[in-house]
Biopython code that builds the backbone (N, CA, C, O; Angstrom):
import numpy as np
from Bio.PDB.StructureBuilder import StructureBuilder

atoms = [
    (1, "MET", "N", (-1.515, 5.091, -15.006)),
    (1, "MET", "CA", (-2.242, 4.459, -13.928)),
    (1, "MET", "C", (-2.270, 5.405, -12.733)),
    (1, "MET", "O", (-1.245, 5.963, -12.343)),
    (2, "GLU", "N", (-3.447, 5.575, -12.165)),
    (2, "GLU", "CA", (-3.642, 6.437, -11.003)),
    (2, "GLU", "C", (-3.236, 5.729, -9.721)),
    (2, "GLU", "O", (-3.338, 4.507, -9.612)),
    (3, "THR", "N", (-2.778, 6.505, -8.763)),
    (3, "THR", "CA", (-2.523, 5.981, -7.427)),
    (3, "THR", "C", (-3.852, 5.864, -6.701)),
    (3, "THR", "O", (-4.658, 6.794, -6.735)),
    (4, "ILE", "N", (-4.091, 4.744, -6.049)),
    (4, "ILE", "CA", (-5.305, 4.551, -5.264)),
    (4, "ILE", "C", (-5.070, 5.192, -3.902)),
    (4, "ILE", "O", (-4.210, 4.744, -3.144)),
    (5, "LYS", "N", (-5.821, 6.226, -3.593)),
    (5, "LYS", "CA", (-5.641, 6.953, -2.336)),
    (5, "LYS", "C", (-6.665, 6.468, -1.316)),
    (5, "LYS", "O", (-7.859, 6.382, -1.602)),
    (6, "VAL", "N", (-6.173, 6.153, -0.124)),
    (6, "VAL", "CA", (-6.997, 5.573, 0.926)),
    (6, "VAL", "C", (-7.038, 6.522, 2.115)),
    (6, "VAL", "O", (-6.016, 7.084, 2.509)),
    (7, "SER", "N", (-8.223, 6.695, 2.681)),
    (7, "SER", "CA", (-8.364, 7.484, 3.906)),
    (7, "SER", "C", (-8.800, 6.561, 5.037)),
    (7, "SER", "O", (-9.128, 5.396, 4.812)),
    (8, "ALA", "N", (-8.800, 7.089, 6.239)),
    (8, "ALA", "CA", (-9.233, 6.302, 7.395)),
    (8, "ALA", "C", (-10.698, 5.905, 7.275)),
    (8, "ALA", "O", (-11.125, 4.924, 7.884)),
    (9, "LYS", "N", (-11.475, 6.657, 6.493)),
    (9, "LYS", "CA", (-12.900, 6.383, 6.336)),
    (9, "LYS", "C", (-13.210, 5.515, 5.115)),
    (9, "LYS", "O", (-14.373, 5.202, 4.859)),
    (10, "SER", "N", (-12.185, 5.126, 4.364)),
    (10, "SER", "CA", (-12.401, 4.293, 3.179)),
    (10, "SER", "C", (-12.900, 2.912, 3.589)),
    (10, "SER", "O", (-12.459, 2.356, 4.595)),
    (11, "ARG", "N", (-13.824, 2.365, 2.800)),
    (11, "ARG", "CA", (-14.284, 0.990, 3.036)),
    (11, "ARG", "C", (-13.237, 0.041, 2.466)),
    (11, "ARG", "O", (-12.931, 0.088, 1.275)),
    (12, "SER", "N", (-12.696, -0.811, 3.312)),
    (12, "SER", "CA", (-11.606, -1.689, 2.875)),
    (12, "SER", "C", (-12.027, -2.614, 1.733)),
    (12, "SER", "O", (-11.215, -2.915, 0.858)),
    (13, "THR", "N", (-13.275, -3.066, 1.726)),
    (13, "THR", "CA", (-13.729, -3.948, 0.647)),
    (13, "THR", "C", (-13.819, -3.201, -0.685)),
    (13, "THR", "O", (-13.532, -3.771, -1.737)),
    (14, "ALA", "N", (-14.212, -1.941, -0.642)),
    (14, "ALA", "CA", (-14.276, -1.142, -1.874)),
    (14, "ALA", "C", (-12.876, -0.880, -2.412)),
    (14, "ALA", "O", (-12.642, -0.968, -3.617)),
    (15, "VAL", "N", (-11.954, -0.560, -1.522)),
    (15, "VAL", "CA", (-10.567, -0.332, -1.940)),
    (15, "VAL", "C", (-9.981, -1.637, -2.483)),
    (15, "VAL", "O", (-9.250, -1.624, -3.473)),
    (16, "ALA", "N", (-10.298, -2.756, -1.841)),
    (16, "ALA", "CA", (-9.815, -4.063, -2.308)),
    (16, "ALA", "C", (-10.288, -4.337, -3.731)),
    (16, "ALA", "O", (-9.521, -4.834, -4.555)),
    (17, "GLY", "N", (-11.533, -4.018, -4.021)),
    (17, "GLY", "CA", (-12.049, -4.200, -5.375)),
    (17, "GLY", "C", (-11.305, -3.350, -6.380)),
    (17, "GLY", "O", (-11.019, -3.796, -7.491)),
    (18, "ALA", "N", (-10.989, -2.114, -5.988)),
    (18, "ALA", "CA", (-10.235, -1.230, -6.881)),
    (18, "ALA", "C", (-8.826, -1.773, -7.115)),
    (18, "ALA", "O", (-8.337, -1.774, -8.244)),
    (19, "ILE", "N", (-8.179, -2.234, -6.050)),
    (19, "ILE", "CA", (-6.834, -2.806, -6.183)),
    (19, "ILE", "C", (-6.880, -4.023, -7.101)),
    (19, "ILE", "O", (-6.060, -4.136, -8.011)),
    (20, "ALA", "N", (-7.820, -4.928, -6.878)),
    (20, "ALA", "CA", (-7.921, -6.132, -7.699)),
    (20, "ALA", "C", (-8.149, -5.776, -9.169)),
    (20, "ALA", "O", (-7.558, -6.392, -10.056)),
    (21, "GLY", "N", (-8.991, -4.796, -9.424)),
    (21, "GLY", "CA", (-9.245, -4.383, -10.803)),
    (21, "GLY", "C", (-8.004, -3.839, -11.487)),
    (21, "GLY", "O", (-7.738, -4.165, -12.644)),
    (22, "VAL", "N", (-7.245, -3.014, -10.784)),
    (22, "VAL", "CA", (-6.017, -2.450, -11.355)),
    (22, "VAL", "C", (-4.979, -3.555, -11.569)),
    (22, "VAL", "O", (-4.297, -3.579, -12.594)),
    (23, "ILE", "N", (-4.862, -4.462, -10.609)),
    (23, "ILE", "CA", (-3.909, -5.576, -10.739)),
    (23, "ILE", "C", (-4.260, -6.436, -11.951)),
    (23, "ILE", "O", (-3.375, -6.822, -12.716)),
    (24, "ARG", "N", (-5.533, -6.733, -12.127)),
    (24, "ARG", "CA", (-5.946, -7.556, -13.274)),
    (24, "ARG", "C", (-5.568, -6.888, -14.595)),
    (24, "ARG", "O", (-5.189, -7.561, -15.553)),
    (25, "GLU", "N", (-5.674, -5.573, -14.635)),
    (25, "GLU", "CA", (-5.409, -4.840, -15.878)),
    (25, "GLU", "C", (-3.923, -4.548, -16.092)),
    (25, "GLU", "O", (-3.418, -4.702, -17.204)),
    (26, "HIS", "N", (-3.218, -4.127, -15.034)),
    (26, "HIS", "CA", (-1.842, -3.647, -15.184)),
    (26, "HIS", "C", (-0.772, -4.523, -14.538)),
    (26, "HIS", "O", (0.419, -4.315, -14.770)),
    (27, "ARG", "N", (-1.190, -5.510, -13.721)),
    (27, "ARG", "CA", (-0.268, -6.403, -13.005)),
    (27, "ARG", "C", (0.465, -5.720, -11.847)),
    (27, "ARG", "O", (1.301, -6.348, -11.199)),
    (28, "HIS", "N", (0.171, -4.459, -11.580)),
    (28, "HIS", "CA", (0.699, -3.772, -10.408)),
    (28, "HIS", "C", (-0.209, -2.585, -10.084)),
    (28, "HIS", "O", (-0.947, -2.100, -10.942)),
    (29, "ALA", "N", (-0.143, -2.131, -8.842)),
    (29, "ALA", "CA", (-0.946, -0.984, -8.414)),
    (29, "ALA", "C", (-0.175, -0.222, -7.343)),
    (29, "ALA", "O", (0.670, -0.787, -6.649)),
    (30, "GLU", "N", (-0.478, 1.069, -7.220)),
    (30, "GLU", "CA", (0.087, 1.890, -6.162)),
    (30, "GLU", "C", (-1.043, 2.332, -5.248)),
    (30, "GLU", "O", (-2.062, 2.851, -5.704)),
    (31, "VAL", "N", (-0.850, 2.120, -3.951)),
    (31, "VAL", "CA", (-1.845, 2.472, -2.942)),
    (31, "VAL", "C", (-1.178, 3.440, -1.981)),
    (31, "VAL", "O", (-0.097, 3.155, -1.465)),
    (32, "GLN", "N", (-1.815, 4.590, -1.733)),
    (32, "GLN", "CA", (-1.218, 5.628, -0.894)),
    (32, "GLN", "C", (-2.121, 5.956, 0.280)),
    (32, "GLN", "O", (-3.340, 6.051, 0.132)),
    (33, "ALA", "N", (-1.509, 6.130, 1.462)),
    (33, "ALA", "CA", (-2.268, 6.443, 2.666)),
    (33, "ALA", "C", (-1.484, 7.417, 3.538)),
    (33, "ALA", "O", (-0.261, 7.330, 3.641)),
    (34, "ILE", "N", (-2.202, 8.340, 4.161)),
    (34, "ILE", "CA", (-1.594, 9.288, 5.092)),
    (34, "ILE", "C", (-2.281, 9.124, 6.440)),
    (34, "ILE", "O", (-3.491, 9.320, 6.555)),
    (35, "GLY", "N", (-1.508, 8.765, 7.455)),
    (35, "GLY", "CA", (-2.049, 8.598, 8.801)),
    (35, "GLY", "C", (-2.281, 7.146, 9.147)),
    (35, "GLY", "O", (-2.451, 6.295, 8.274)),
    (36, "ALA", "N", (-2.284, 6.877, 10.457)),
    (36, "ALA", "CA", (-2.393, 5.501, 10.947)),
    (36, "ALA", "C", (-3.695, 4.831, 10.519)),
    (36, "ALA", "O", (-3.678, 3.676, 10.096)),
    (37, "GLY", "N", (-4.814, 5.529, 10.621)),
    (37, "GLY", "CA", (-6.099, 4.943, 10.239)),
    (37, "GLY", "C", (-6.152, 4.600, 8.767)),
    (37, "GLY", "O", (-6.684, 3.557, 8.386)),
    (38, "ALA", "N", (-5.605, 5.469, 7.938)),
    (38, "ALA", "CA", (-5.599, 5.229, 6.492)),
    (38, "ALA", "C", (-4.681, 4.062, 6.139)),
    (38, "ALA", "O", (-5.013, 3.248, 5.278)),
    (39, "VAL", "N", (-3.531, 3.981, 6.801)),
    (39, "VAL", "CA", (-2.606, 2.875, 6.552)),
    (39, "VAL", "C", (-3.270, 1.558, 6.961)),
    (39, "VAL", "O", (-3.134, 0.553, 6.264)),
    (40, "ASN", "N", (-3.982, 1.560, 8.077)),
    (40, "ASN", "CA", (-4.704, 0.364, 8.526)),
    (40, "ASN", "C", (-5.705, -0.092, 7.460)),
    (40, "ASN", "O", (-5.750, -1.275, 7.122)),
    (41, "GLN", "N", (-6.497, 0.824, 6.935)),
    (41, "GLN", "CA", (-7.491, 0.476, 5.913)),
    (41, "GLN", "C", (-6.809, -0.033, 4.646)),
    (41, "GLN", "O", (-7.302, -0.958, 4.000)),
    (42, "ALA", "N", (-5.672, 0.574, 4.293)),
    (42, "ALA", "CA", (-4.954, 0.156, 3.087)),
    (42, "ALA", "C", (-4.427, -1.267, 3.229)),
    (42, "ALA", "O", (-4.536, -2.069, 2.301)),
    (43, "VAL", "N", (-3.853, -1.581, 4.394)),
    (43, "VAL", "CA", (-3.313, -2.926, 4.606)),
    (43, "VAL", "C", (-4.441, -3.960, 4.580)),
    (43, "VAL", "O", (-4.296, -5.026, 3.982)),
    (44, "LYS", "N", (-5.564, -3.643, 5.229)),
    (44, "LYS", "CA", (-6.703, -4.568, 5.186)),
    (44, "LYS", "C", (-7.177, -4.764, 3.747)),
    (44, "LYS", "O", (-7.486, -5.884, 3.340)),
    (45, "ALA", "N", (-7.234, -3.681, 2.983)),
    (45, "ALA", "CA", (-7.691, -3.773, 1.595)),
    (45, "ALA", "C", (-6.763, -4.640, 0.758)),
    (45, "ALA", "O", (-7.229, -5.408, -0.084)),
    (46, "ILE", "N", (-5.461, -4.530, 0.975)),
    (46, "ILE", "CA", (-4.508, -5.342, 0.223)),
    (46, "ILE", "C", (-4.700, -6.821, 0.561)),
    (46, "ILE", "O", (-4.647, -7.674, -0.325)),
    (47, "ALA", "N", (-4.921, -7.122, 1.829)),
    (47, "ALA", "CA", (-5.156, -8.510, 2.239)),
    (47, "ALA", "C", (-6.437, -9.055, 1.615)),
    (47, "ALA", "O", (-6.464, -10.195, 1.151)),
    (48, "ILE", "N", (-7.484, -8.259, 1.602)),
    (48, "ILE", "CA", (-8.752, -8.689, 0.997)),
    (48, "ILE", "C", (-8.588, -8.856, -0.513)),
    (48, "ILE", "O", (-9.106, -9.814, -1.088)),
    (49, "ALA", "N", (-7.872, -7.932, -1.162)),
    (49, "ALA", "CA", (-7.638, -8.025, -2.607)),
    (49, "ALA", "C", (-6.884, -9.303, -2.952)),
    (49, "ALA", "O", (-7.116, -9.909, -3.998)),
    (50, "ARG", "N", (-5.987, -9.704, -2.070)),
    (50, "ARG", "CA", (-5.245, -10.946, -2.309)),
    (50, "ARG", "C", (-6.209, -12.126, -2.408)),
    (50, "ARG", "O", (-6.037, -13.007, -3.250)),
    (51, "GLY", "N", (-7.218, -12.137, -1.547)),
    (51, "GLY", "CA", (-8.236, -13.187, -1.619)),
    (51, "GLY", "C", (-9.043, -13.110, -2.903)),
    (51, "GLY", "O", (-9.328, -14.135, -3.521)),
    (52, "TYR", "N", (-9.416, -11.894, -3.310)),
    (52, "TYR", "CA", (-10.170, -11.732, -4.558)),
    (52, "TYR", "C", (-9.360, -12.257, -5.747)),
    (52, "TYR", "O", (-9.904, -12.935, -6.618)),
    (53, "LEU", "N", (-8.063, -11.944, -5.784)),
    (53, "LEU", "CA", (-7.225, -12.303, -6.925)),
    (53, "LEU", "C", (-6.865, -13.784, -6.954)),
    (53, "LEU", "O", (-6.482, -14.319, -7.994)),
    (54, "GLU", "N", (-6.989, -14.433, -5.817)),
    (54, "GLU", "CA", (-6.719, -15.867, -5.746)),
    (54, "GLU", "C", (-7.642, -16.629, -6.704)),
    (54, "GLU", "O", (-7.242, -17.632, -7.294)),
    (55, "ARG", "N", (-8.868, -16.148, -6.851)),
    (55, "ARG", "CA", (-9.831, -16.775, -7.772)),
    (55, "ARG", "C", (-9.348, -16.744, -9.216)),
    (55, "ARG", "O", (-9.732, -17.576, -10.038)),
    (56, "ASP", "N", (-8.482, -15.745, -9.509)),
    (56, "ASP", "CA", (-7.970, -15.585, -10.865)),
    (56, "ASP", "C", (-6.597, -16.230, -11.052)),
    (56, "ASP", "O", (-5.995, -16.117, -12.120)),
    (57, "GLY", "N", (-6.106, -16.905, -10.017)),
    (57, "GLY", "CA", (-4.801, -17.539, -10.116)),
    (57, "GLY", "C", (-3.649, -16.555, -9.996)),
    (57, "GLY", "O", (-2.569, -16.795, -10.536)),
    (58, "LEU", "N", (-3.870, -15.444, -9.292)),
    (58, "LEU", "CA", (-2.830, -14.427, -9.112)),
    (58, "LEU", "C", (-2.493, -14.302, -7.635)),
    (58, "LEU", "O", (-3.385, -14.263, -6.787)),
    (59, "ASP", "N", (-1.197, -14.240, -7.332)),
    (59, "ASP", "CA", (-0.756, -13.972, -5.962)),
    (59, "ASP", "C", (-0.043, -12.638, -5.977)),
    (59, "ASP", "O", (0.688, -12.327, -6.918)),
    (60, "ILE", "N", (-0.252, -11.846, -4.933)),
    (60, "ILE", "CA", (0.342, -10.510, -4.872)),
    (60, "ILE", "C", (1.161, -10.350, -3.599)),
    (60, "ILE", "O", (0.997, -11.086, -2.625)),
    (61, "ALA", "N", (2.041, -9.371, -3.641)),
    (61, "ALA", "CA", (2.811, -8.948, -2.474)),
    (61, "ALA", "C", (2.953, -7.435, -2.569)),
    (61, "ALA", "O", (2.796, -6.852, -3.642)),
    (62, "CYS", "N", (3.249, -6.806, -1.437)),
    (62, "CYS", "CA", (3.394, -5.355, -1.471)),
    (62, "CYS", "C", (4.695, -4.919, -0.814)),
    (62, "CYS", "O", (5.215, -5.580, 0.085)),
    (63, "THR", "N", (5.201, -3.794, -1.285)),
    (63, "THR", "CA", (6.401, -3.176, -0.741)),
    (63, "THR", "C", (6.029, -1.783, -0.266)),
    (63, "THR", "O", (5.625, -0.946, -1.073)),
    (64, "PRO", "N", (6.158, -1.514, 1.043)),
    (64, "PRO", "CA", (5.827, -0.178, 1.545)),
    (64, "PRO", "C", (7.029, 0.763, 1.460)),
    (64, "PRO", "O", (8.169, 0.361, 1.690)),
    (65, "THR", "N", (6.748, 2.018, 1.126)),
    (65, "THR", "CA", (7.782, 3.052, 1.118)),
    (65, "THR", "C", (7.179, 4.342, 1.650)),
    (65, "THR", "O", (5.961, 4.521, 1.633)),
    (66, "PHE", "N", (8.039, 5.241, 2.122)),
    (66, "PHE", "CA", (7.591, 6.569, 2.524)),
    (66, "PHE", "C", (7.774, 7.510, 1.353)),
    (66, "PHE", "O", (8.787, 7.448, 0.656)),
    (67, "VAL", "N", (6.801, 8.384, 1.128)),
    (67, "VAL", "CA", (6.895, 9.416, 0.095)),
    (67, "VAL", "C", (6.397, 10.731, 0.675)),
    (67, "VAL", "O", (5.525, 10.746, 1.544)),
    (68, "GLU", "N", (6.949, 11.824, 0.195)),
    (68, "GLU", "CA", (6.486, 13.153, 0.582)),
    (68, "GLU", "C", (5.464, 13.611, -0.453)),
    (68, "GLU", "O", (5.719, 13.548, -1.655)),
    (69, "VAL", "N", (4.315, 14.068, 0.015)),
    (69, "VAL", "CA", (3.260, 14.533, -0.887)),
    (69, "VAL", "C", (2.816, 15.925, -0.466)),
    (69, "VAL", "O", (2.928, 16.300, 0.702)),
    (70, "ASP", "N", (2.318, 16.678, -1.419)),
    (70, "ASP", "CA", (1.808, 18.024, -1.159)),
    (70, "ASP", "C", (0.303, 17.929, -0.953)),
    (70, "ASP", "O", (-0.430, 17.491, -1.840)),
    (71, "VAL", "N", (-0.146, 18.341, 0.219)),
    (71, "VAL", "CA", (-1.573, 18.343, 0.525)),
    (71, "VAL", "C", (-1.948, 19.774, 0.894)),
    (71, "VAL", "O", (-1.648, 20.245, 1.991)),
    (72, "GLY", "N", (-2.609, 20.458, -0.037)),
    (72, "GLY", "CA", (-3.028, 21.836, 0.217)),
    (72, "GLY", "C", (-1.869, 22.773, 0.502)),
    (72, "GLY", "O", (-1.980, 23.647, 1.362)),
    (73, "GLY", "N", (-0.764, 22.606, -0.201)),
    (73, "GLY", "CA", (0.395, 23.459, -0.011)),
    (73, "GLY", "C", (1.274, 23.056, 1.171)),
    (73, "GLY", "O", (2.280, 23.706, 1.454)),
    (74, "GLU", "N", (0.893, 21.993, 1.851)),
    (74, "GLU", "CA", (1.656, 21.513, 3.007)),
    (74, "GLU", "C", (2.260, 20.153, 2.672)),
    (74, "GLU", "O", (1.585, 19.280, 2.125)),
    (75, "GLU", "N", (3.537, 19.983, 3.007)),
    (75, "GLU", "CA", (4.196, 18.712, 2.730)),
    (75, "GLU", "C", (3.875, 17.706, 3.832)),
    (75, "GLU", "O", (4.051, 17.989, 5.017)),
    (76, "ARG", "N", (3.403, 16.527, 3.425)),
    (76, "ARG", "CA", (3.043, 15.459, 4.369)),
    (76, "ARG", "C", (3.778, 14.186, 3.965)),
    (76, "ARG", "O", (4.129, 13.992, 2.801)),
    (77, "THR", "N", (3.999, 13.336, 4.938)),
    (77, "THR", "CA", (4.600, 12.028, 4.667)),
    (77, "THR", "C", (3.481, 11.005, 4.518)),
    (77, "THR", "O", (2.607, 10.886, 5.377)),
    (78, "ALA", "N", (3.525, 10.280, 3.426)),
    (78, "ALA", "CA", (2.542, 9.232, 3.157)),
    (78, "ALA", "C", (3.260, 7.892, 3.089)),
    (78, "ALA", "O", (4.472, 7.829, 2.882)),
    (79, "VAL", "N", (2.497, 6.830, 3.265)),
    (79, "VAL", "CA", (3.003, 5.482, 3.012)),
    (79, "VAL", "C", (2.429, 5.056, 1.663)),
    (79, "VAL", "O", (1.218, 5.086, 1.443)),
    (80, "LYS", "N", (3.316, 4.667, 0.784)),
    (80, "LYS", "CA", (2.884, 4.181, -0.529)),
    (80, "LYS", "C", (3.225, 2.705, -0.606)),
    (80, "LYS", "O", (4.353, 2.301, -0.324)),
    (81, "PHE", "N", (2.241, 1.906, -0.992)),
    (81, "PHE", "CA", (2.428, 0.466, -1.156)),
    (81, "PHE", "C", (2.464, 0.160, -2.643)),
    (81, "PHE", "O", (1.517, 0.467, -3.367)),
    (82, "LEU", "N", (3.543, -0.439, -3.096)),
    (82, "LEU", "CA", (3.598, -0.941, -4.461)),
    (82, "LEU", "C", (3.133, -2.387, -4.398)),
    (82, "LEU", "O", (3.790, -3.228, -3.784)),
    (83, "VAL", "N", (2.013, -2.676, -5.028)),
    (83, "VAL", "CA", (1.417, -4.009, -5.001)),
    (83, "VAL", "C", (1.662, -4.640, -6.366)),
    (83, "VAL", "O", (1.311, -4.070, -7.399)),
    (84, "GLU", "N", (2.271, -5.825, -6.355)),
    (84, "GLU", "CA", (2.647, -6.473, -7.605)),
    (84, "GLU", "C", (2.268, -7.950, -7.601)),
    (84, "GLU", "O", (2.185, -8.583, -6.549)),
    (85, "VAL", "N", (2.043, -8.478, -8.789)),
    (85, "VAL", "CA", (1.819, -9.914, -8.941)),
    (85, "VAL", "C", (3.173, -10.597, -8.749)),
    (85, "VAL", "O", (4.150, -10.252, -9.413)),
    (86, "THR", "N", (3.221, -11.572, -7.833)),
    (86, "THR", "CA", (4.472, -12.296, -7.583)),
    (86, "THR", "C", (4.489, -13.659, -8.264)),
    (86, "THR", "O", (5.555, -14.184, -8.587)),
    (87, "ARG", "N", (3.311, -14.229, -8.481)),
    (87, "ARG", "CA", (3.247, -15.511, -9.180)),
    (87, "ARG", "C", (1.835, -15.727, -9.687)),
    (87, "ARG", "O", (0.876, -15.113, -9.218)),
    (88, "THR", "N", (1.739, -16.618, -10.660)),
    (88, "THR", "CA", (0.437, -17.044, -11.153)),
    (88, "THR", "C", (0.333, -18.547, -10.928)),
    (88, "THR", "O", (1.346, -19.243, -10.863)),
    (89, "PHE", "N", (-0.874, -19.035, -10.810)),
    (89, "PHE", "CA", (-1.101, -20.453, -10.595)),
    (89, "PHE", "C", (-2.469, -20.812, -11.154)),
    (89, "PHE", "O", (-3.281, -19.937, -11.453)),
    (90, "GLU", "N", (-2.709, -22.097, -11.288)),
    (90, "GLU", "CA", (-4.001, -22.572, -11.787)),
    (90, "GLU", "C", (-4.964, -22.658, -10.611)),
    (90, "GLU", "O", (-4.782, -23.500, -9.731)),
    (91, "PRO", "N", (-5.996, -21.797, -10.576)),
    (91, "PRO", "CA", (-6.937, -21.862, -9.461)),
    (91, "PRO", "C", (-7.745, -23.152, -9.503)),
    (91, "PRO", "O", (-8.046, -23.681, -10.573)),
    (92, "LYS", "N", (-8.085, -23.638, -8.335)),
    (92, "LYS", "CA", (-8.918, -24.832, -8.260)),
    (92, "LYS", "C", (-10.343, -24.450, -8.647)),
    (92, "LYS", "O", (-10.895, -23.502, -8.087)),
    (93, "PRO", "N", (-10.956, -25.173, -9.601)),
    (93, "PRO", "CA", (-12.287, -24.783, -10.066)),
    (93, "PRO", "C", (-13.357, -24.876, -8.985)),
    (93, "PRO", "O", (-14.346, -24.145, -9.038)),
    (94, "ASP", "N", (-13.182, -25.749, -8.020)),
    (94, "ASP", "CA", (-14.212, -25.894, -7.002)),
    (94, "ASP", "C", (-13.813, -25.243, -5.673)),
    (94, "ASP", "O", (-14.440, -25.492, -4.644)),
    (95, "ALA", "N", (-12.775, -24.415, -5.701)),
    (95, "ALA", "CA", (-12.325, -23.763, -4.465)),
    (95, "ALA", "C", (-13.392, -22.783, -3.978)),
    (95, "ALA", "O", (-13.978, -22.051, -4.775)),
    (96, "PRO", "N", (-13.640, -22.770, -2.673)),
    (96, "PRO", "CA", (-14.621, -21.809, -2.151)),
    (96, "PRO", "C", (-14.121, -20.393, -2.317)),
    (96, "PRO", "O", (-12.927, -20.120, -2.198)),
    (97, "ARG", "N", (-15.038, -19.508, -2.589)),
    (97, "ARG", "CA", (-14.664, -18.099, -2.734)),
    (97, "ARG", "C", (-14.498, -17.501, -1.342)),
    (97, "ARG", "O", (-15.371, -17.644, -0.486)),
    (98, "PRO", "N", (-13.357, -16.824, -1.122)),
    (98, "PRO", "CA", (-13.144, -16.257, 0.205)),
    (98, "PRO", "C", (-14.134, -15.145, 0.501)),
    (98, "PRO", "O", (-14.486, -14.349, -0.370)),
    (99, "THR", "N", (-14.570, -15.112, 1.737)),
    (99, "THR", "CA", (-15.468, -14.057, 2.184)),
    (99, "THR", "C", (-14.648, -13.041, 2.956)),
    (99, "THR", "O", (-13.922, -13.412, 3.878)),
    (100, "PRO", "N", (-14.747, -11.755, 2.598)),
    (100, "PRO", "CA", (-13.970, -10.770, 3.334)),
    (100, "PRO", "C", (-14.449, -10.694, 4.787)),
    (100, "PRO", "O", (-15.621, -10.927, 5.085)),
    (101, "PRO", "N", (-13.519, -10.364, 5.674)),
    (101, "PRO", "CA", (-13.906, -10.263, 7.083)),
    (101, "PRO", "C", (-14.862, -9.097, 7.281)),
    (101, "PRO", "O", (-14.911, -8.190, 6.450)),
    (102, "PRO", "N", (-15.626, -9.109, 8.377)),
    (102, "PRO", "CA", (-16.508, -7.979, 8.639)),
    (102, "PRO", "C", (-15.692, -6.714, 8.872)),
    (102, "PRO", "O", (-14.592, -6.764, 9.422)),
    (103, "VAL", "N", (-16.234, -5.598, 8.453)),
    (103, "VAL", "CA", (-15.548, -4.320, 8.609)),
    (103, "VAL", "C", (-15.710, -3.859, 10.055)),
    (103, "VAL", "O", (-16.820, -3.713, 10.568)),
    (104, "VAL", "N", (-14.560, -3.637, 10.692)),
    (104, "VAL", "CA", (-14.556, -3.156, 12.071)),
    (104, "VAL", "C", (-13.801, -1.847, 12.088)),
    (104, "VAL", "O", (-12.594, -1.828, 11.847)),
    (105, "ASP", "N", (-14.469, -0.778, 12.361)),
    (105, "ASP", "CA", (-13.806, 0.528, 12.389)),
    (105, "ASP", "C", (-13.691, 1.051, 13.781)),
    (105, "ASP", "O", (-13.157, 2.141, 13.988)),
]
sb = StructureBuilder()
sb.init_structure("model")
sb.init_model(0)
sb.init_chain("A")
sb.init_seg("    ")
for serial, (resi, resn, name, xyz) in enumerate(atoms, 1):
    if name == "N":
        sb.init_residue(resn, " ", resi, " ")
    sb.init_atom(name, np.array(xyz, "f"), 0.0, 1.0, " ", f" {name:<3s}", serial, name[0])
structure = sb.get_structure()
């Protein structure tokens, strides 16, 4: 499984879709971000993905950690979020589908 890498310019809804897809397939995902803007987009994406997965009866939580990564021969500190399914439940068949918030950059 690949790590989902997020930048400050990433669309949070697109990243959320990627997270939800990986969670559906593997039951966990790794999301990595370097810098405040990228971490902001990653956190928003995880929150949006939680709404997407609610339709499937899946609840998720994330654990943030610091990791050192090599970027062009230079060592950088990244925040890595381990996103995991914490519980499953029976979704309500008539529950409204959540609408992601507008993207504000």
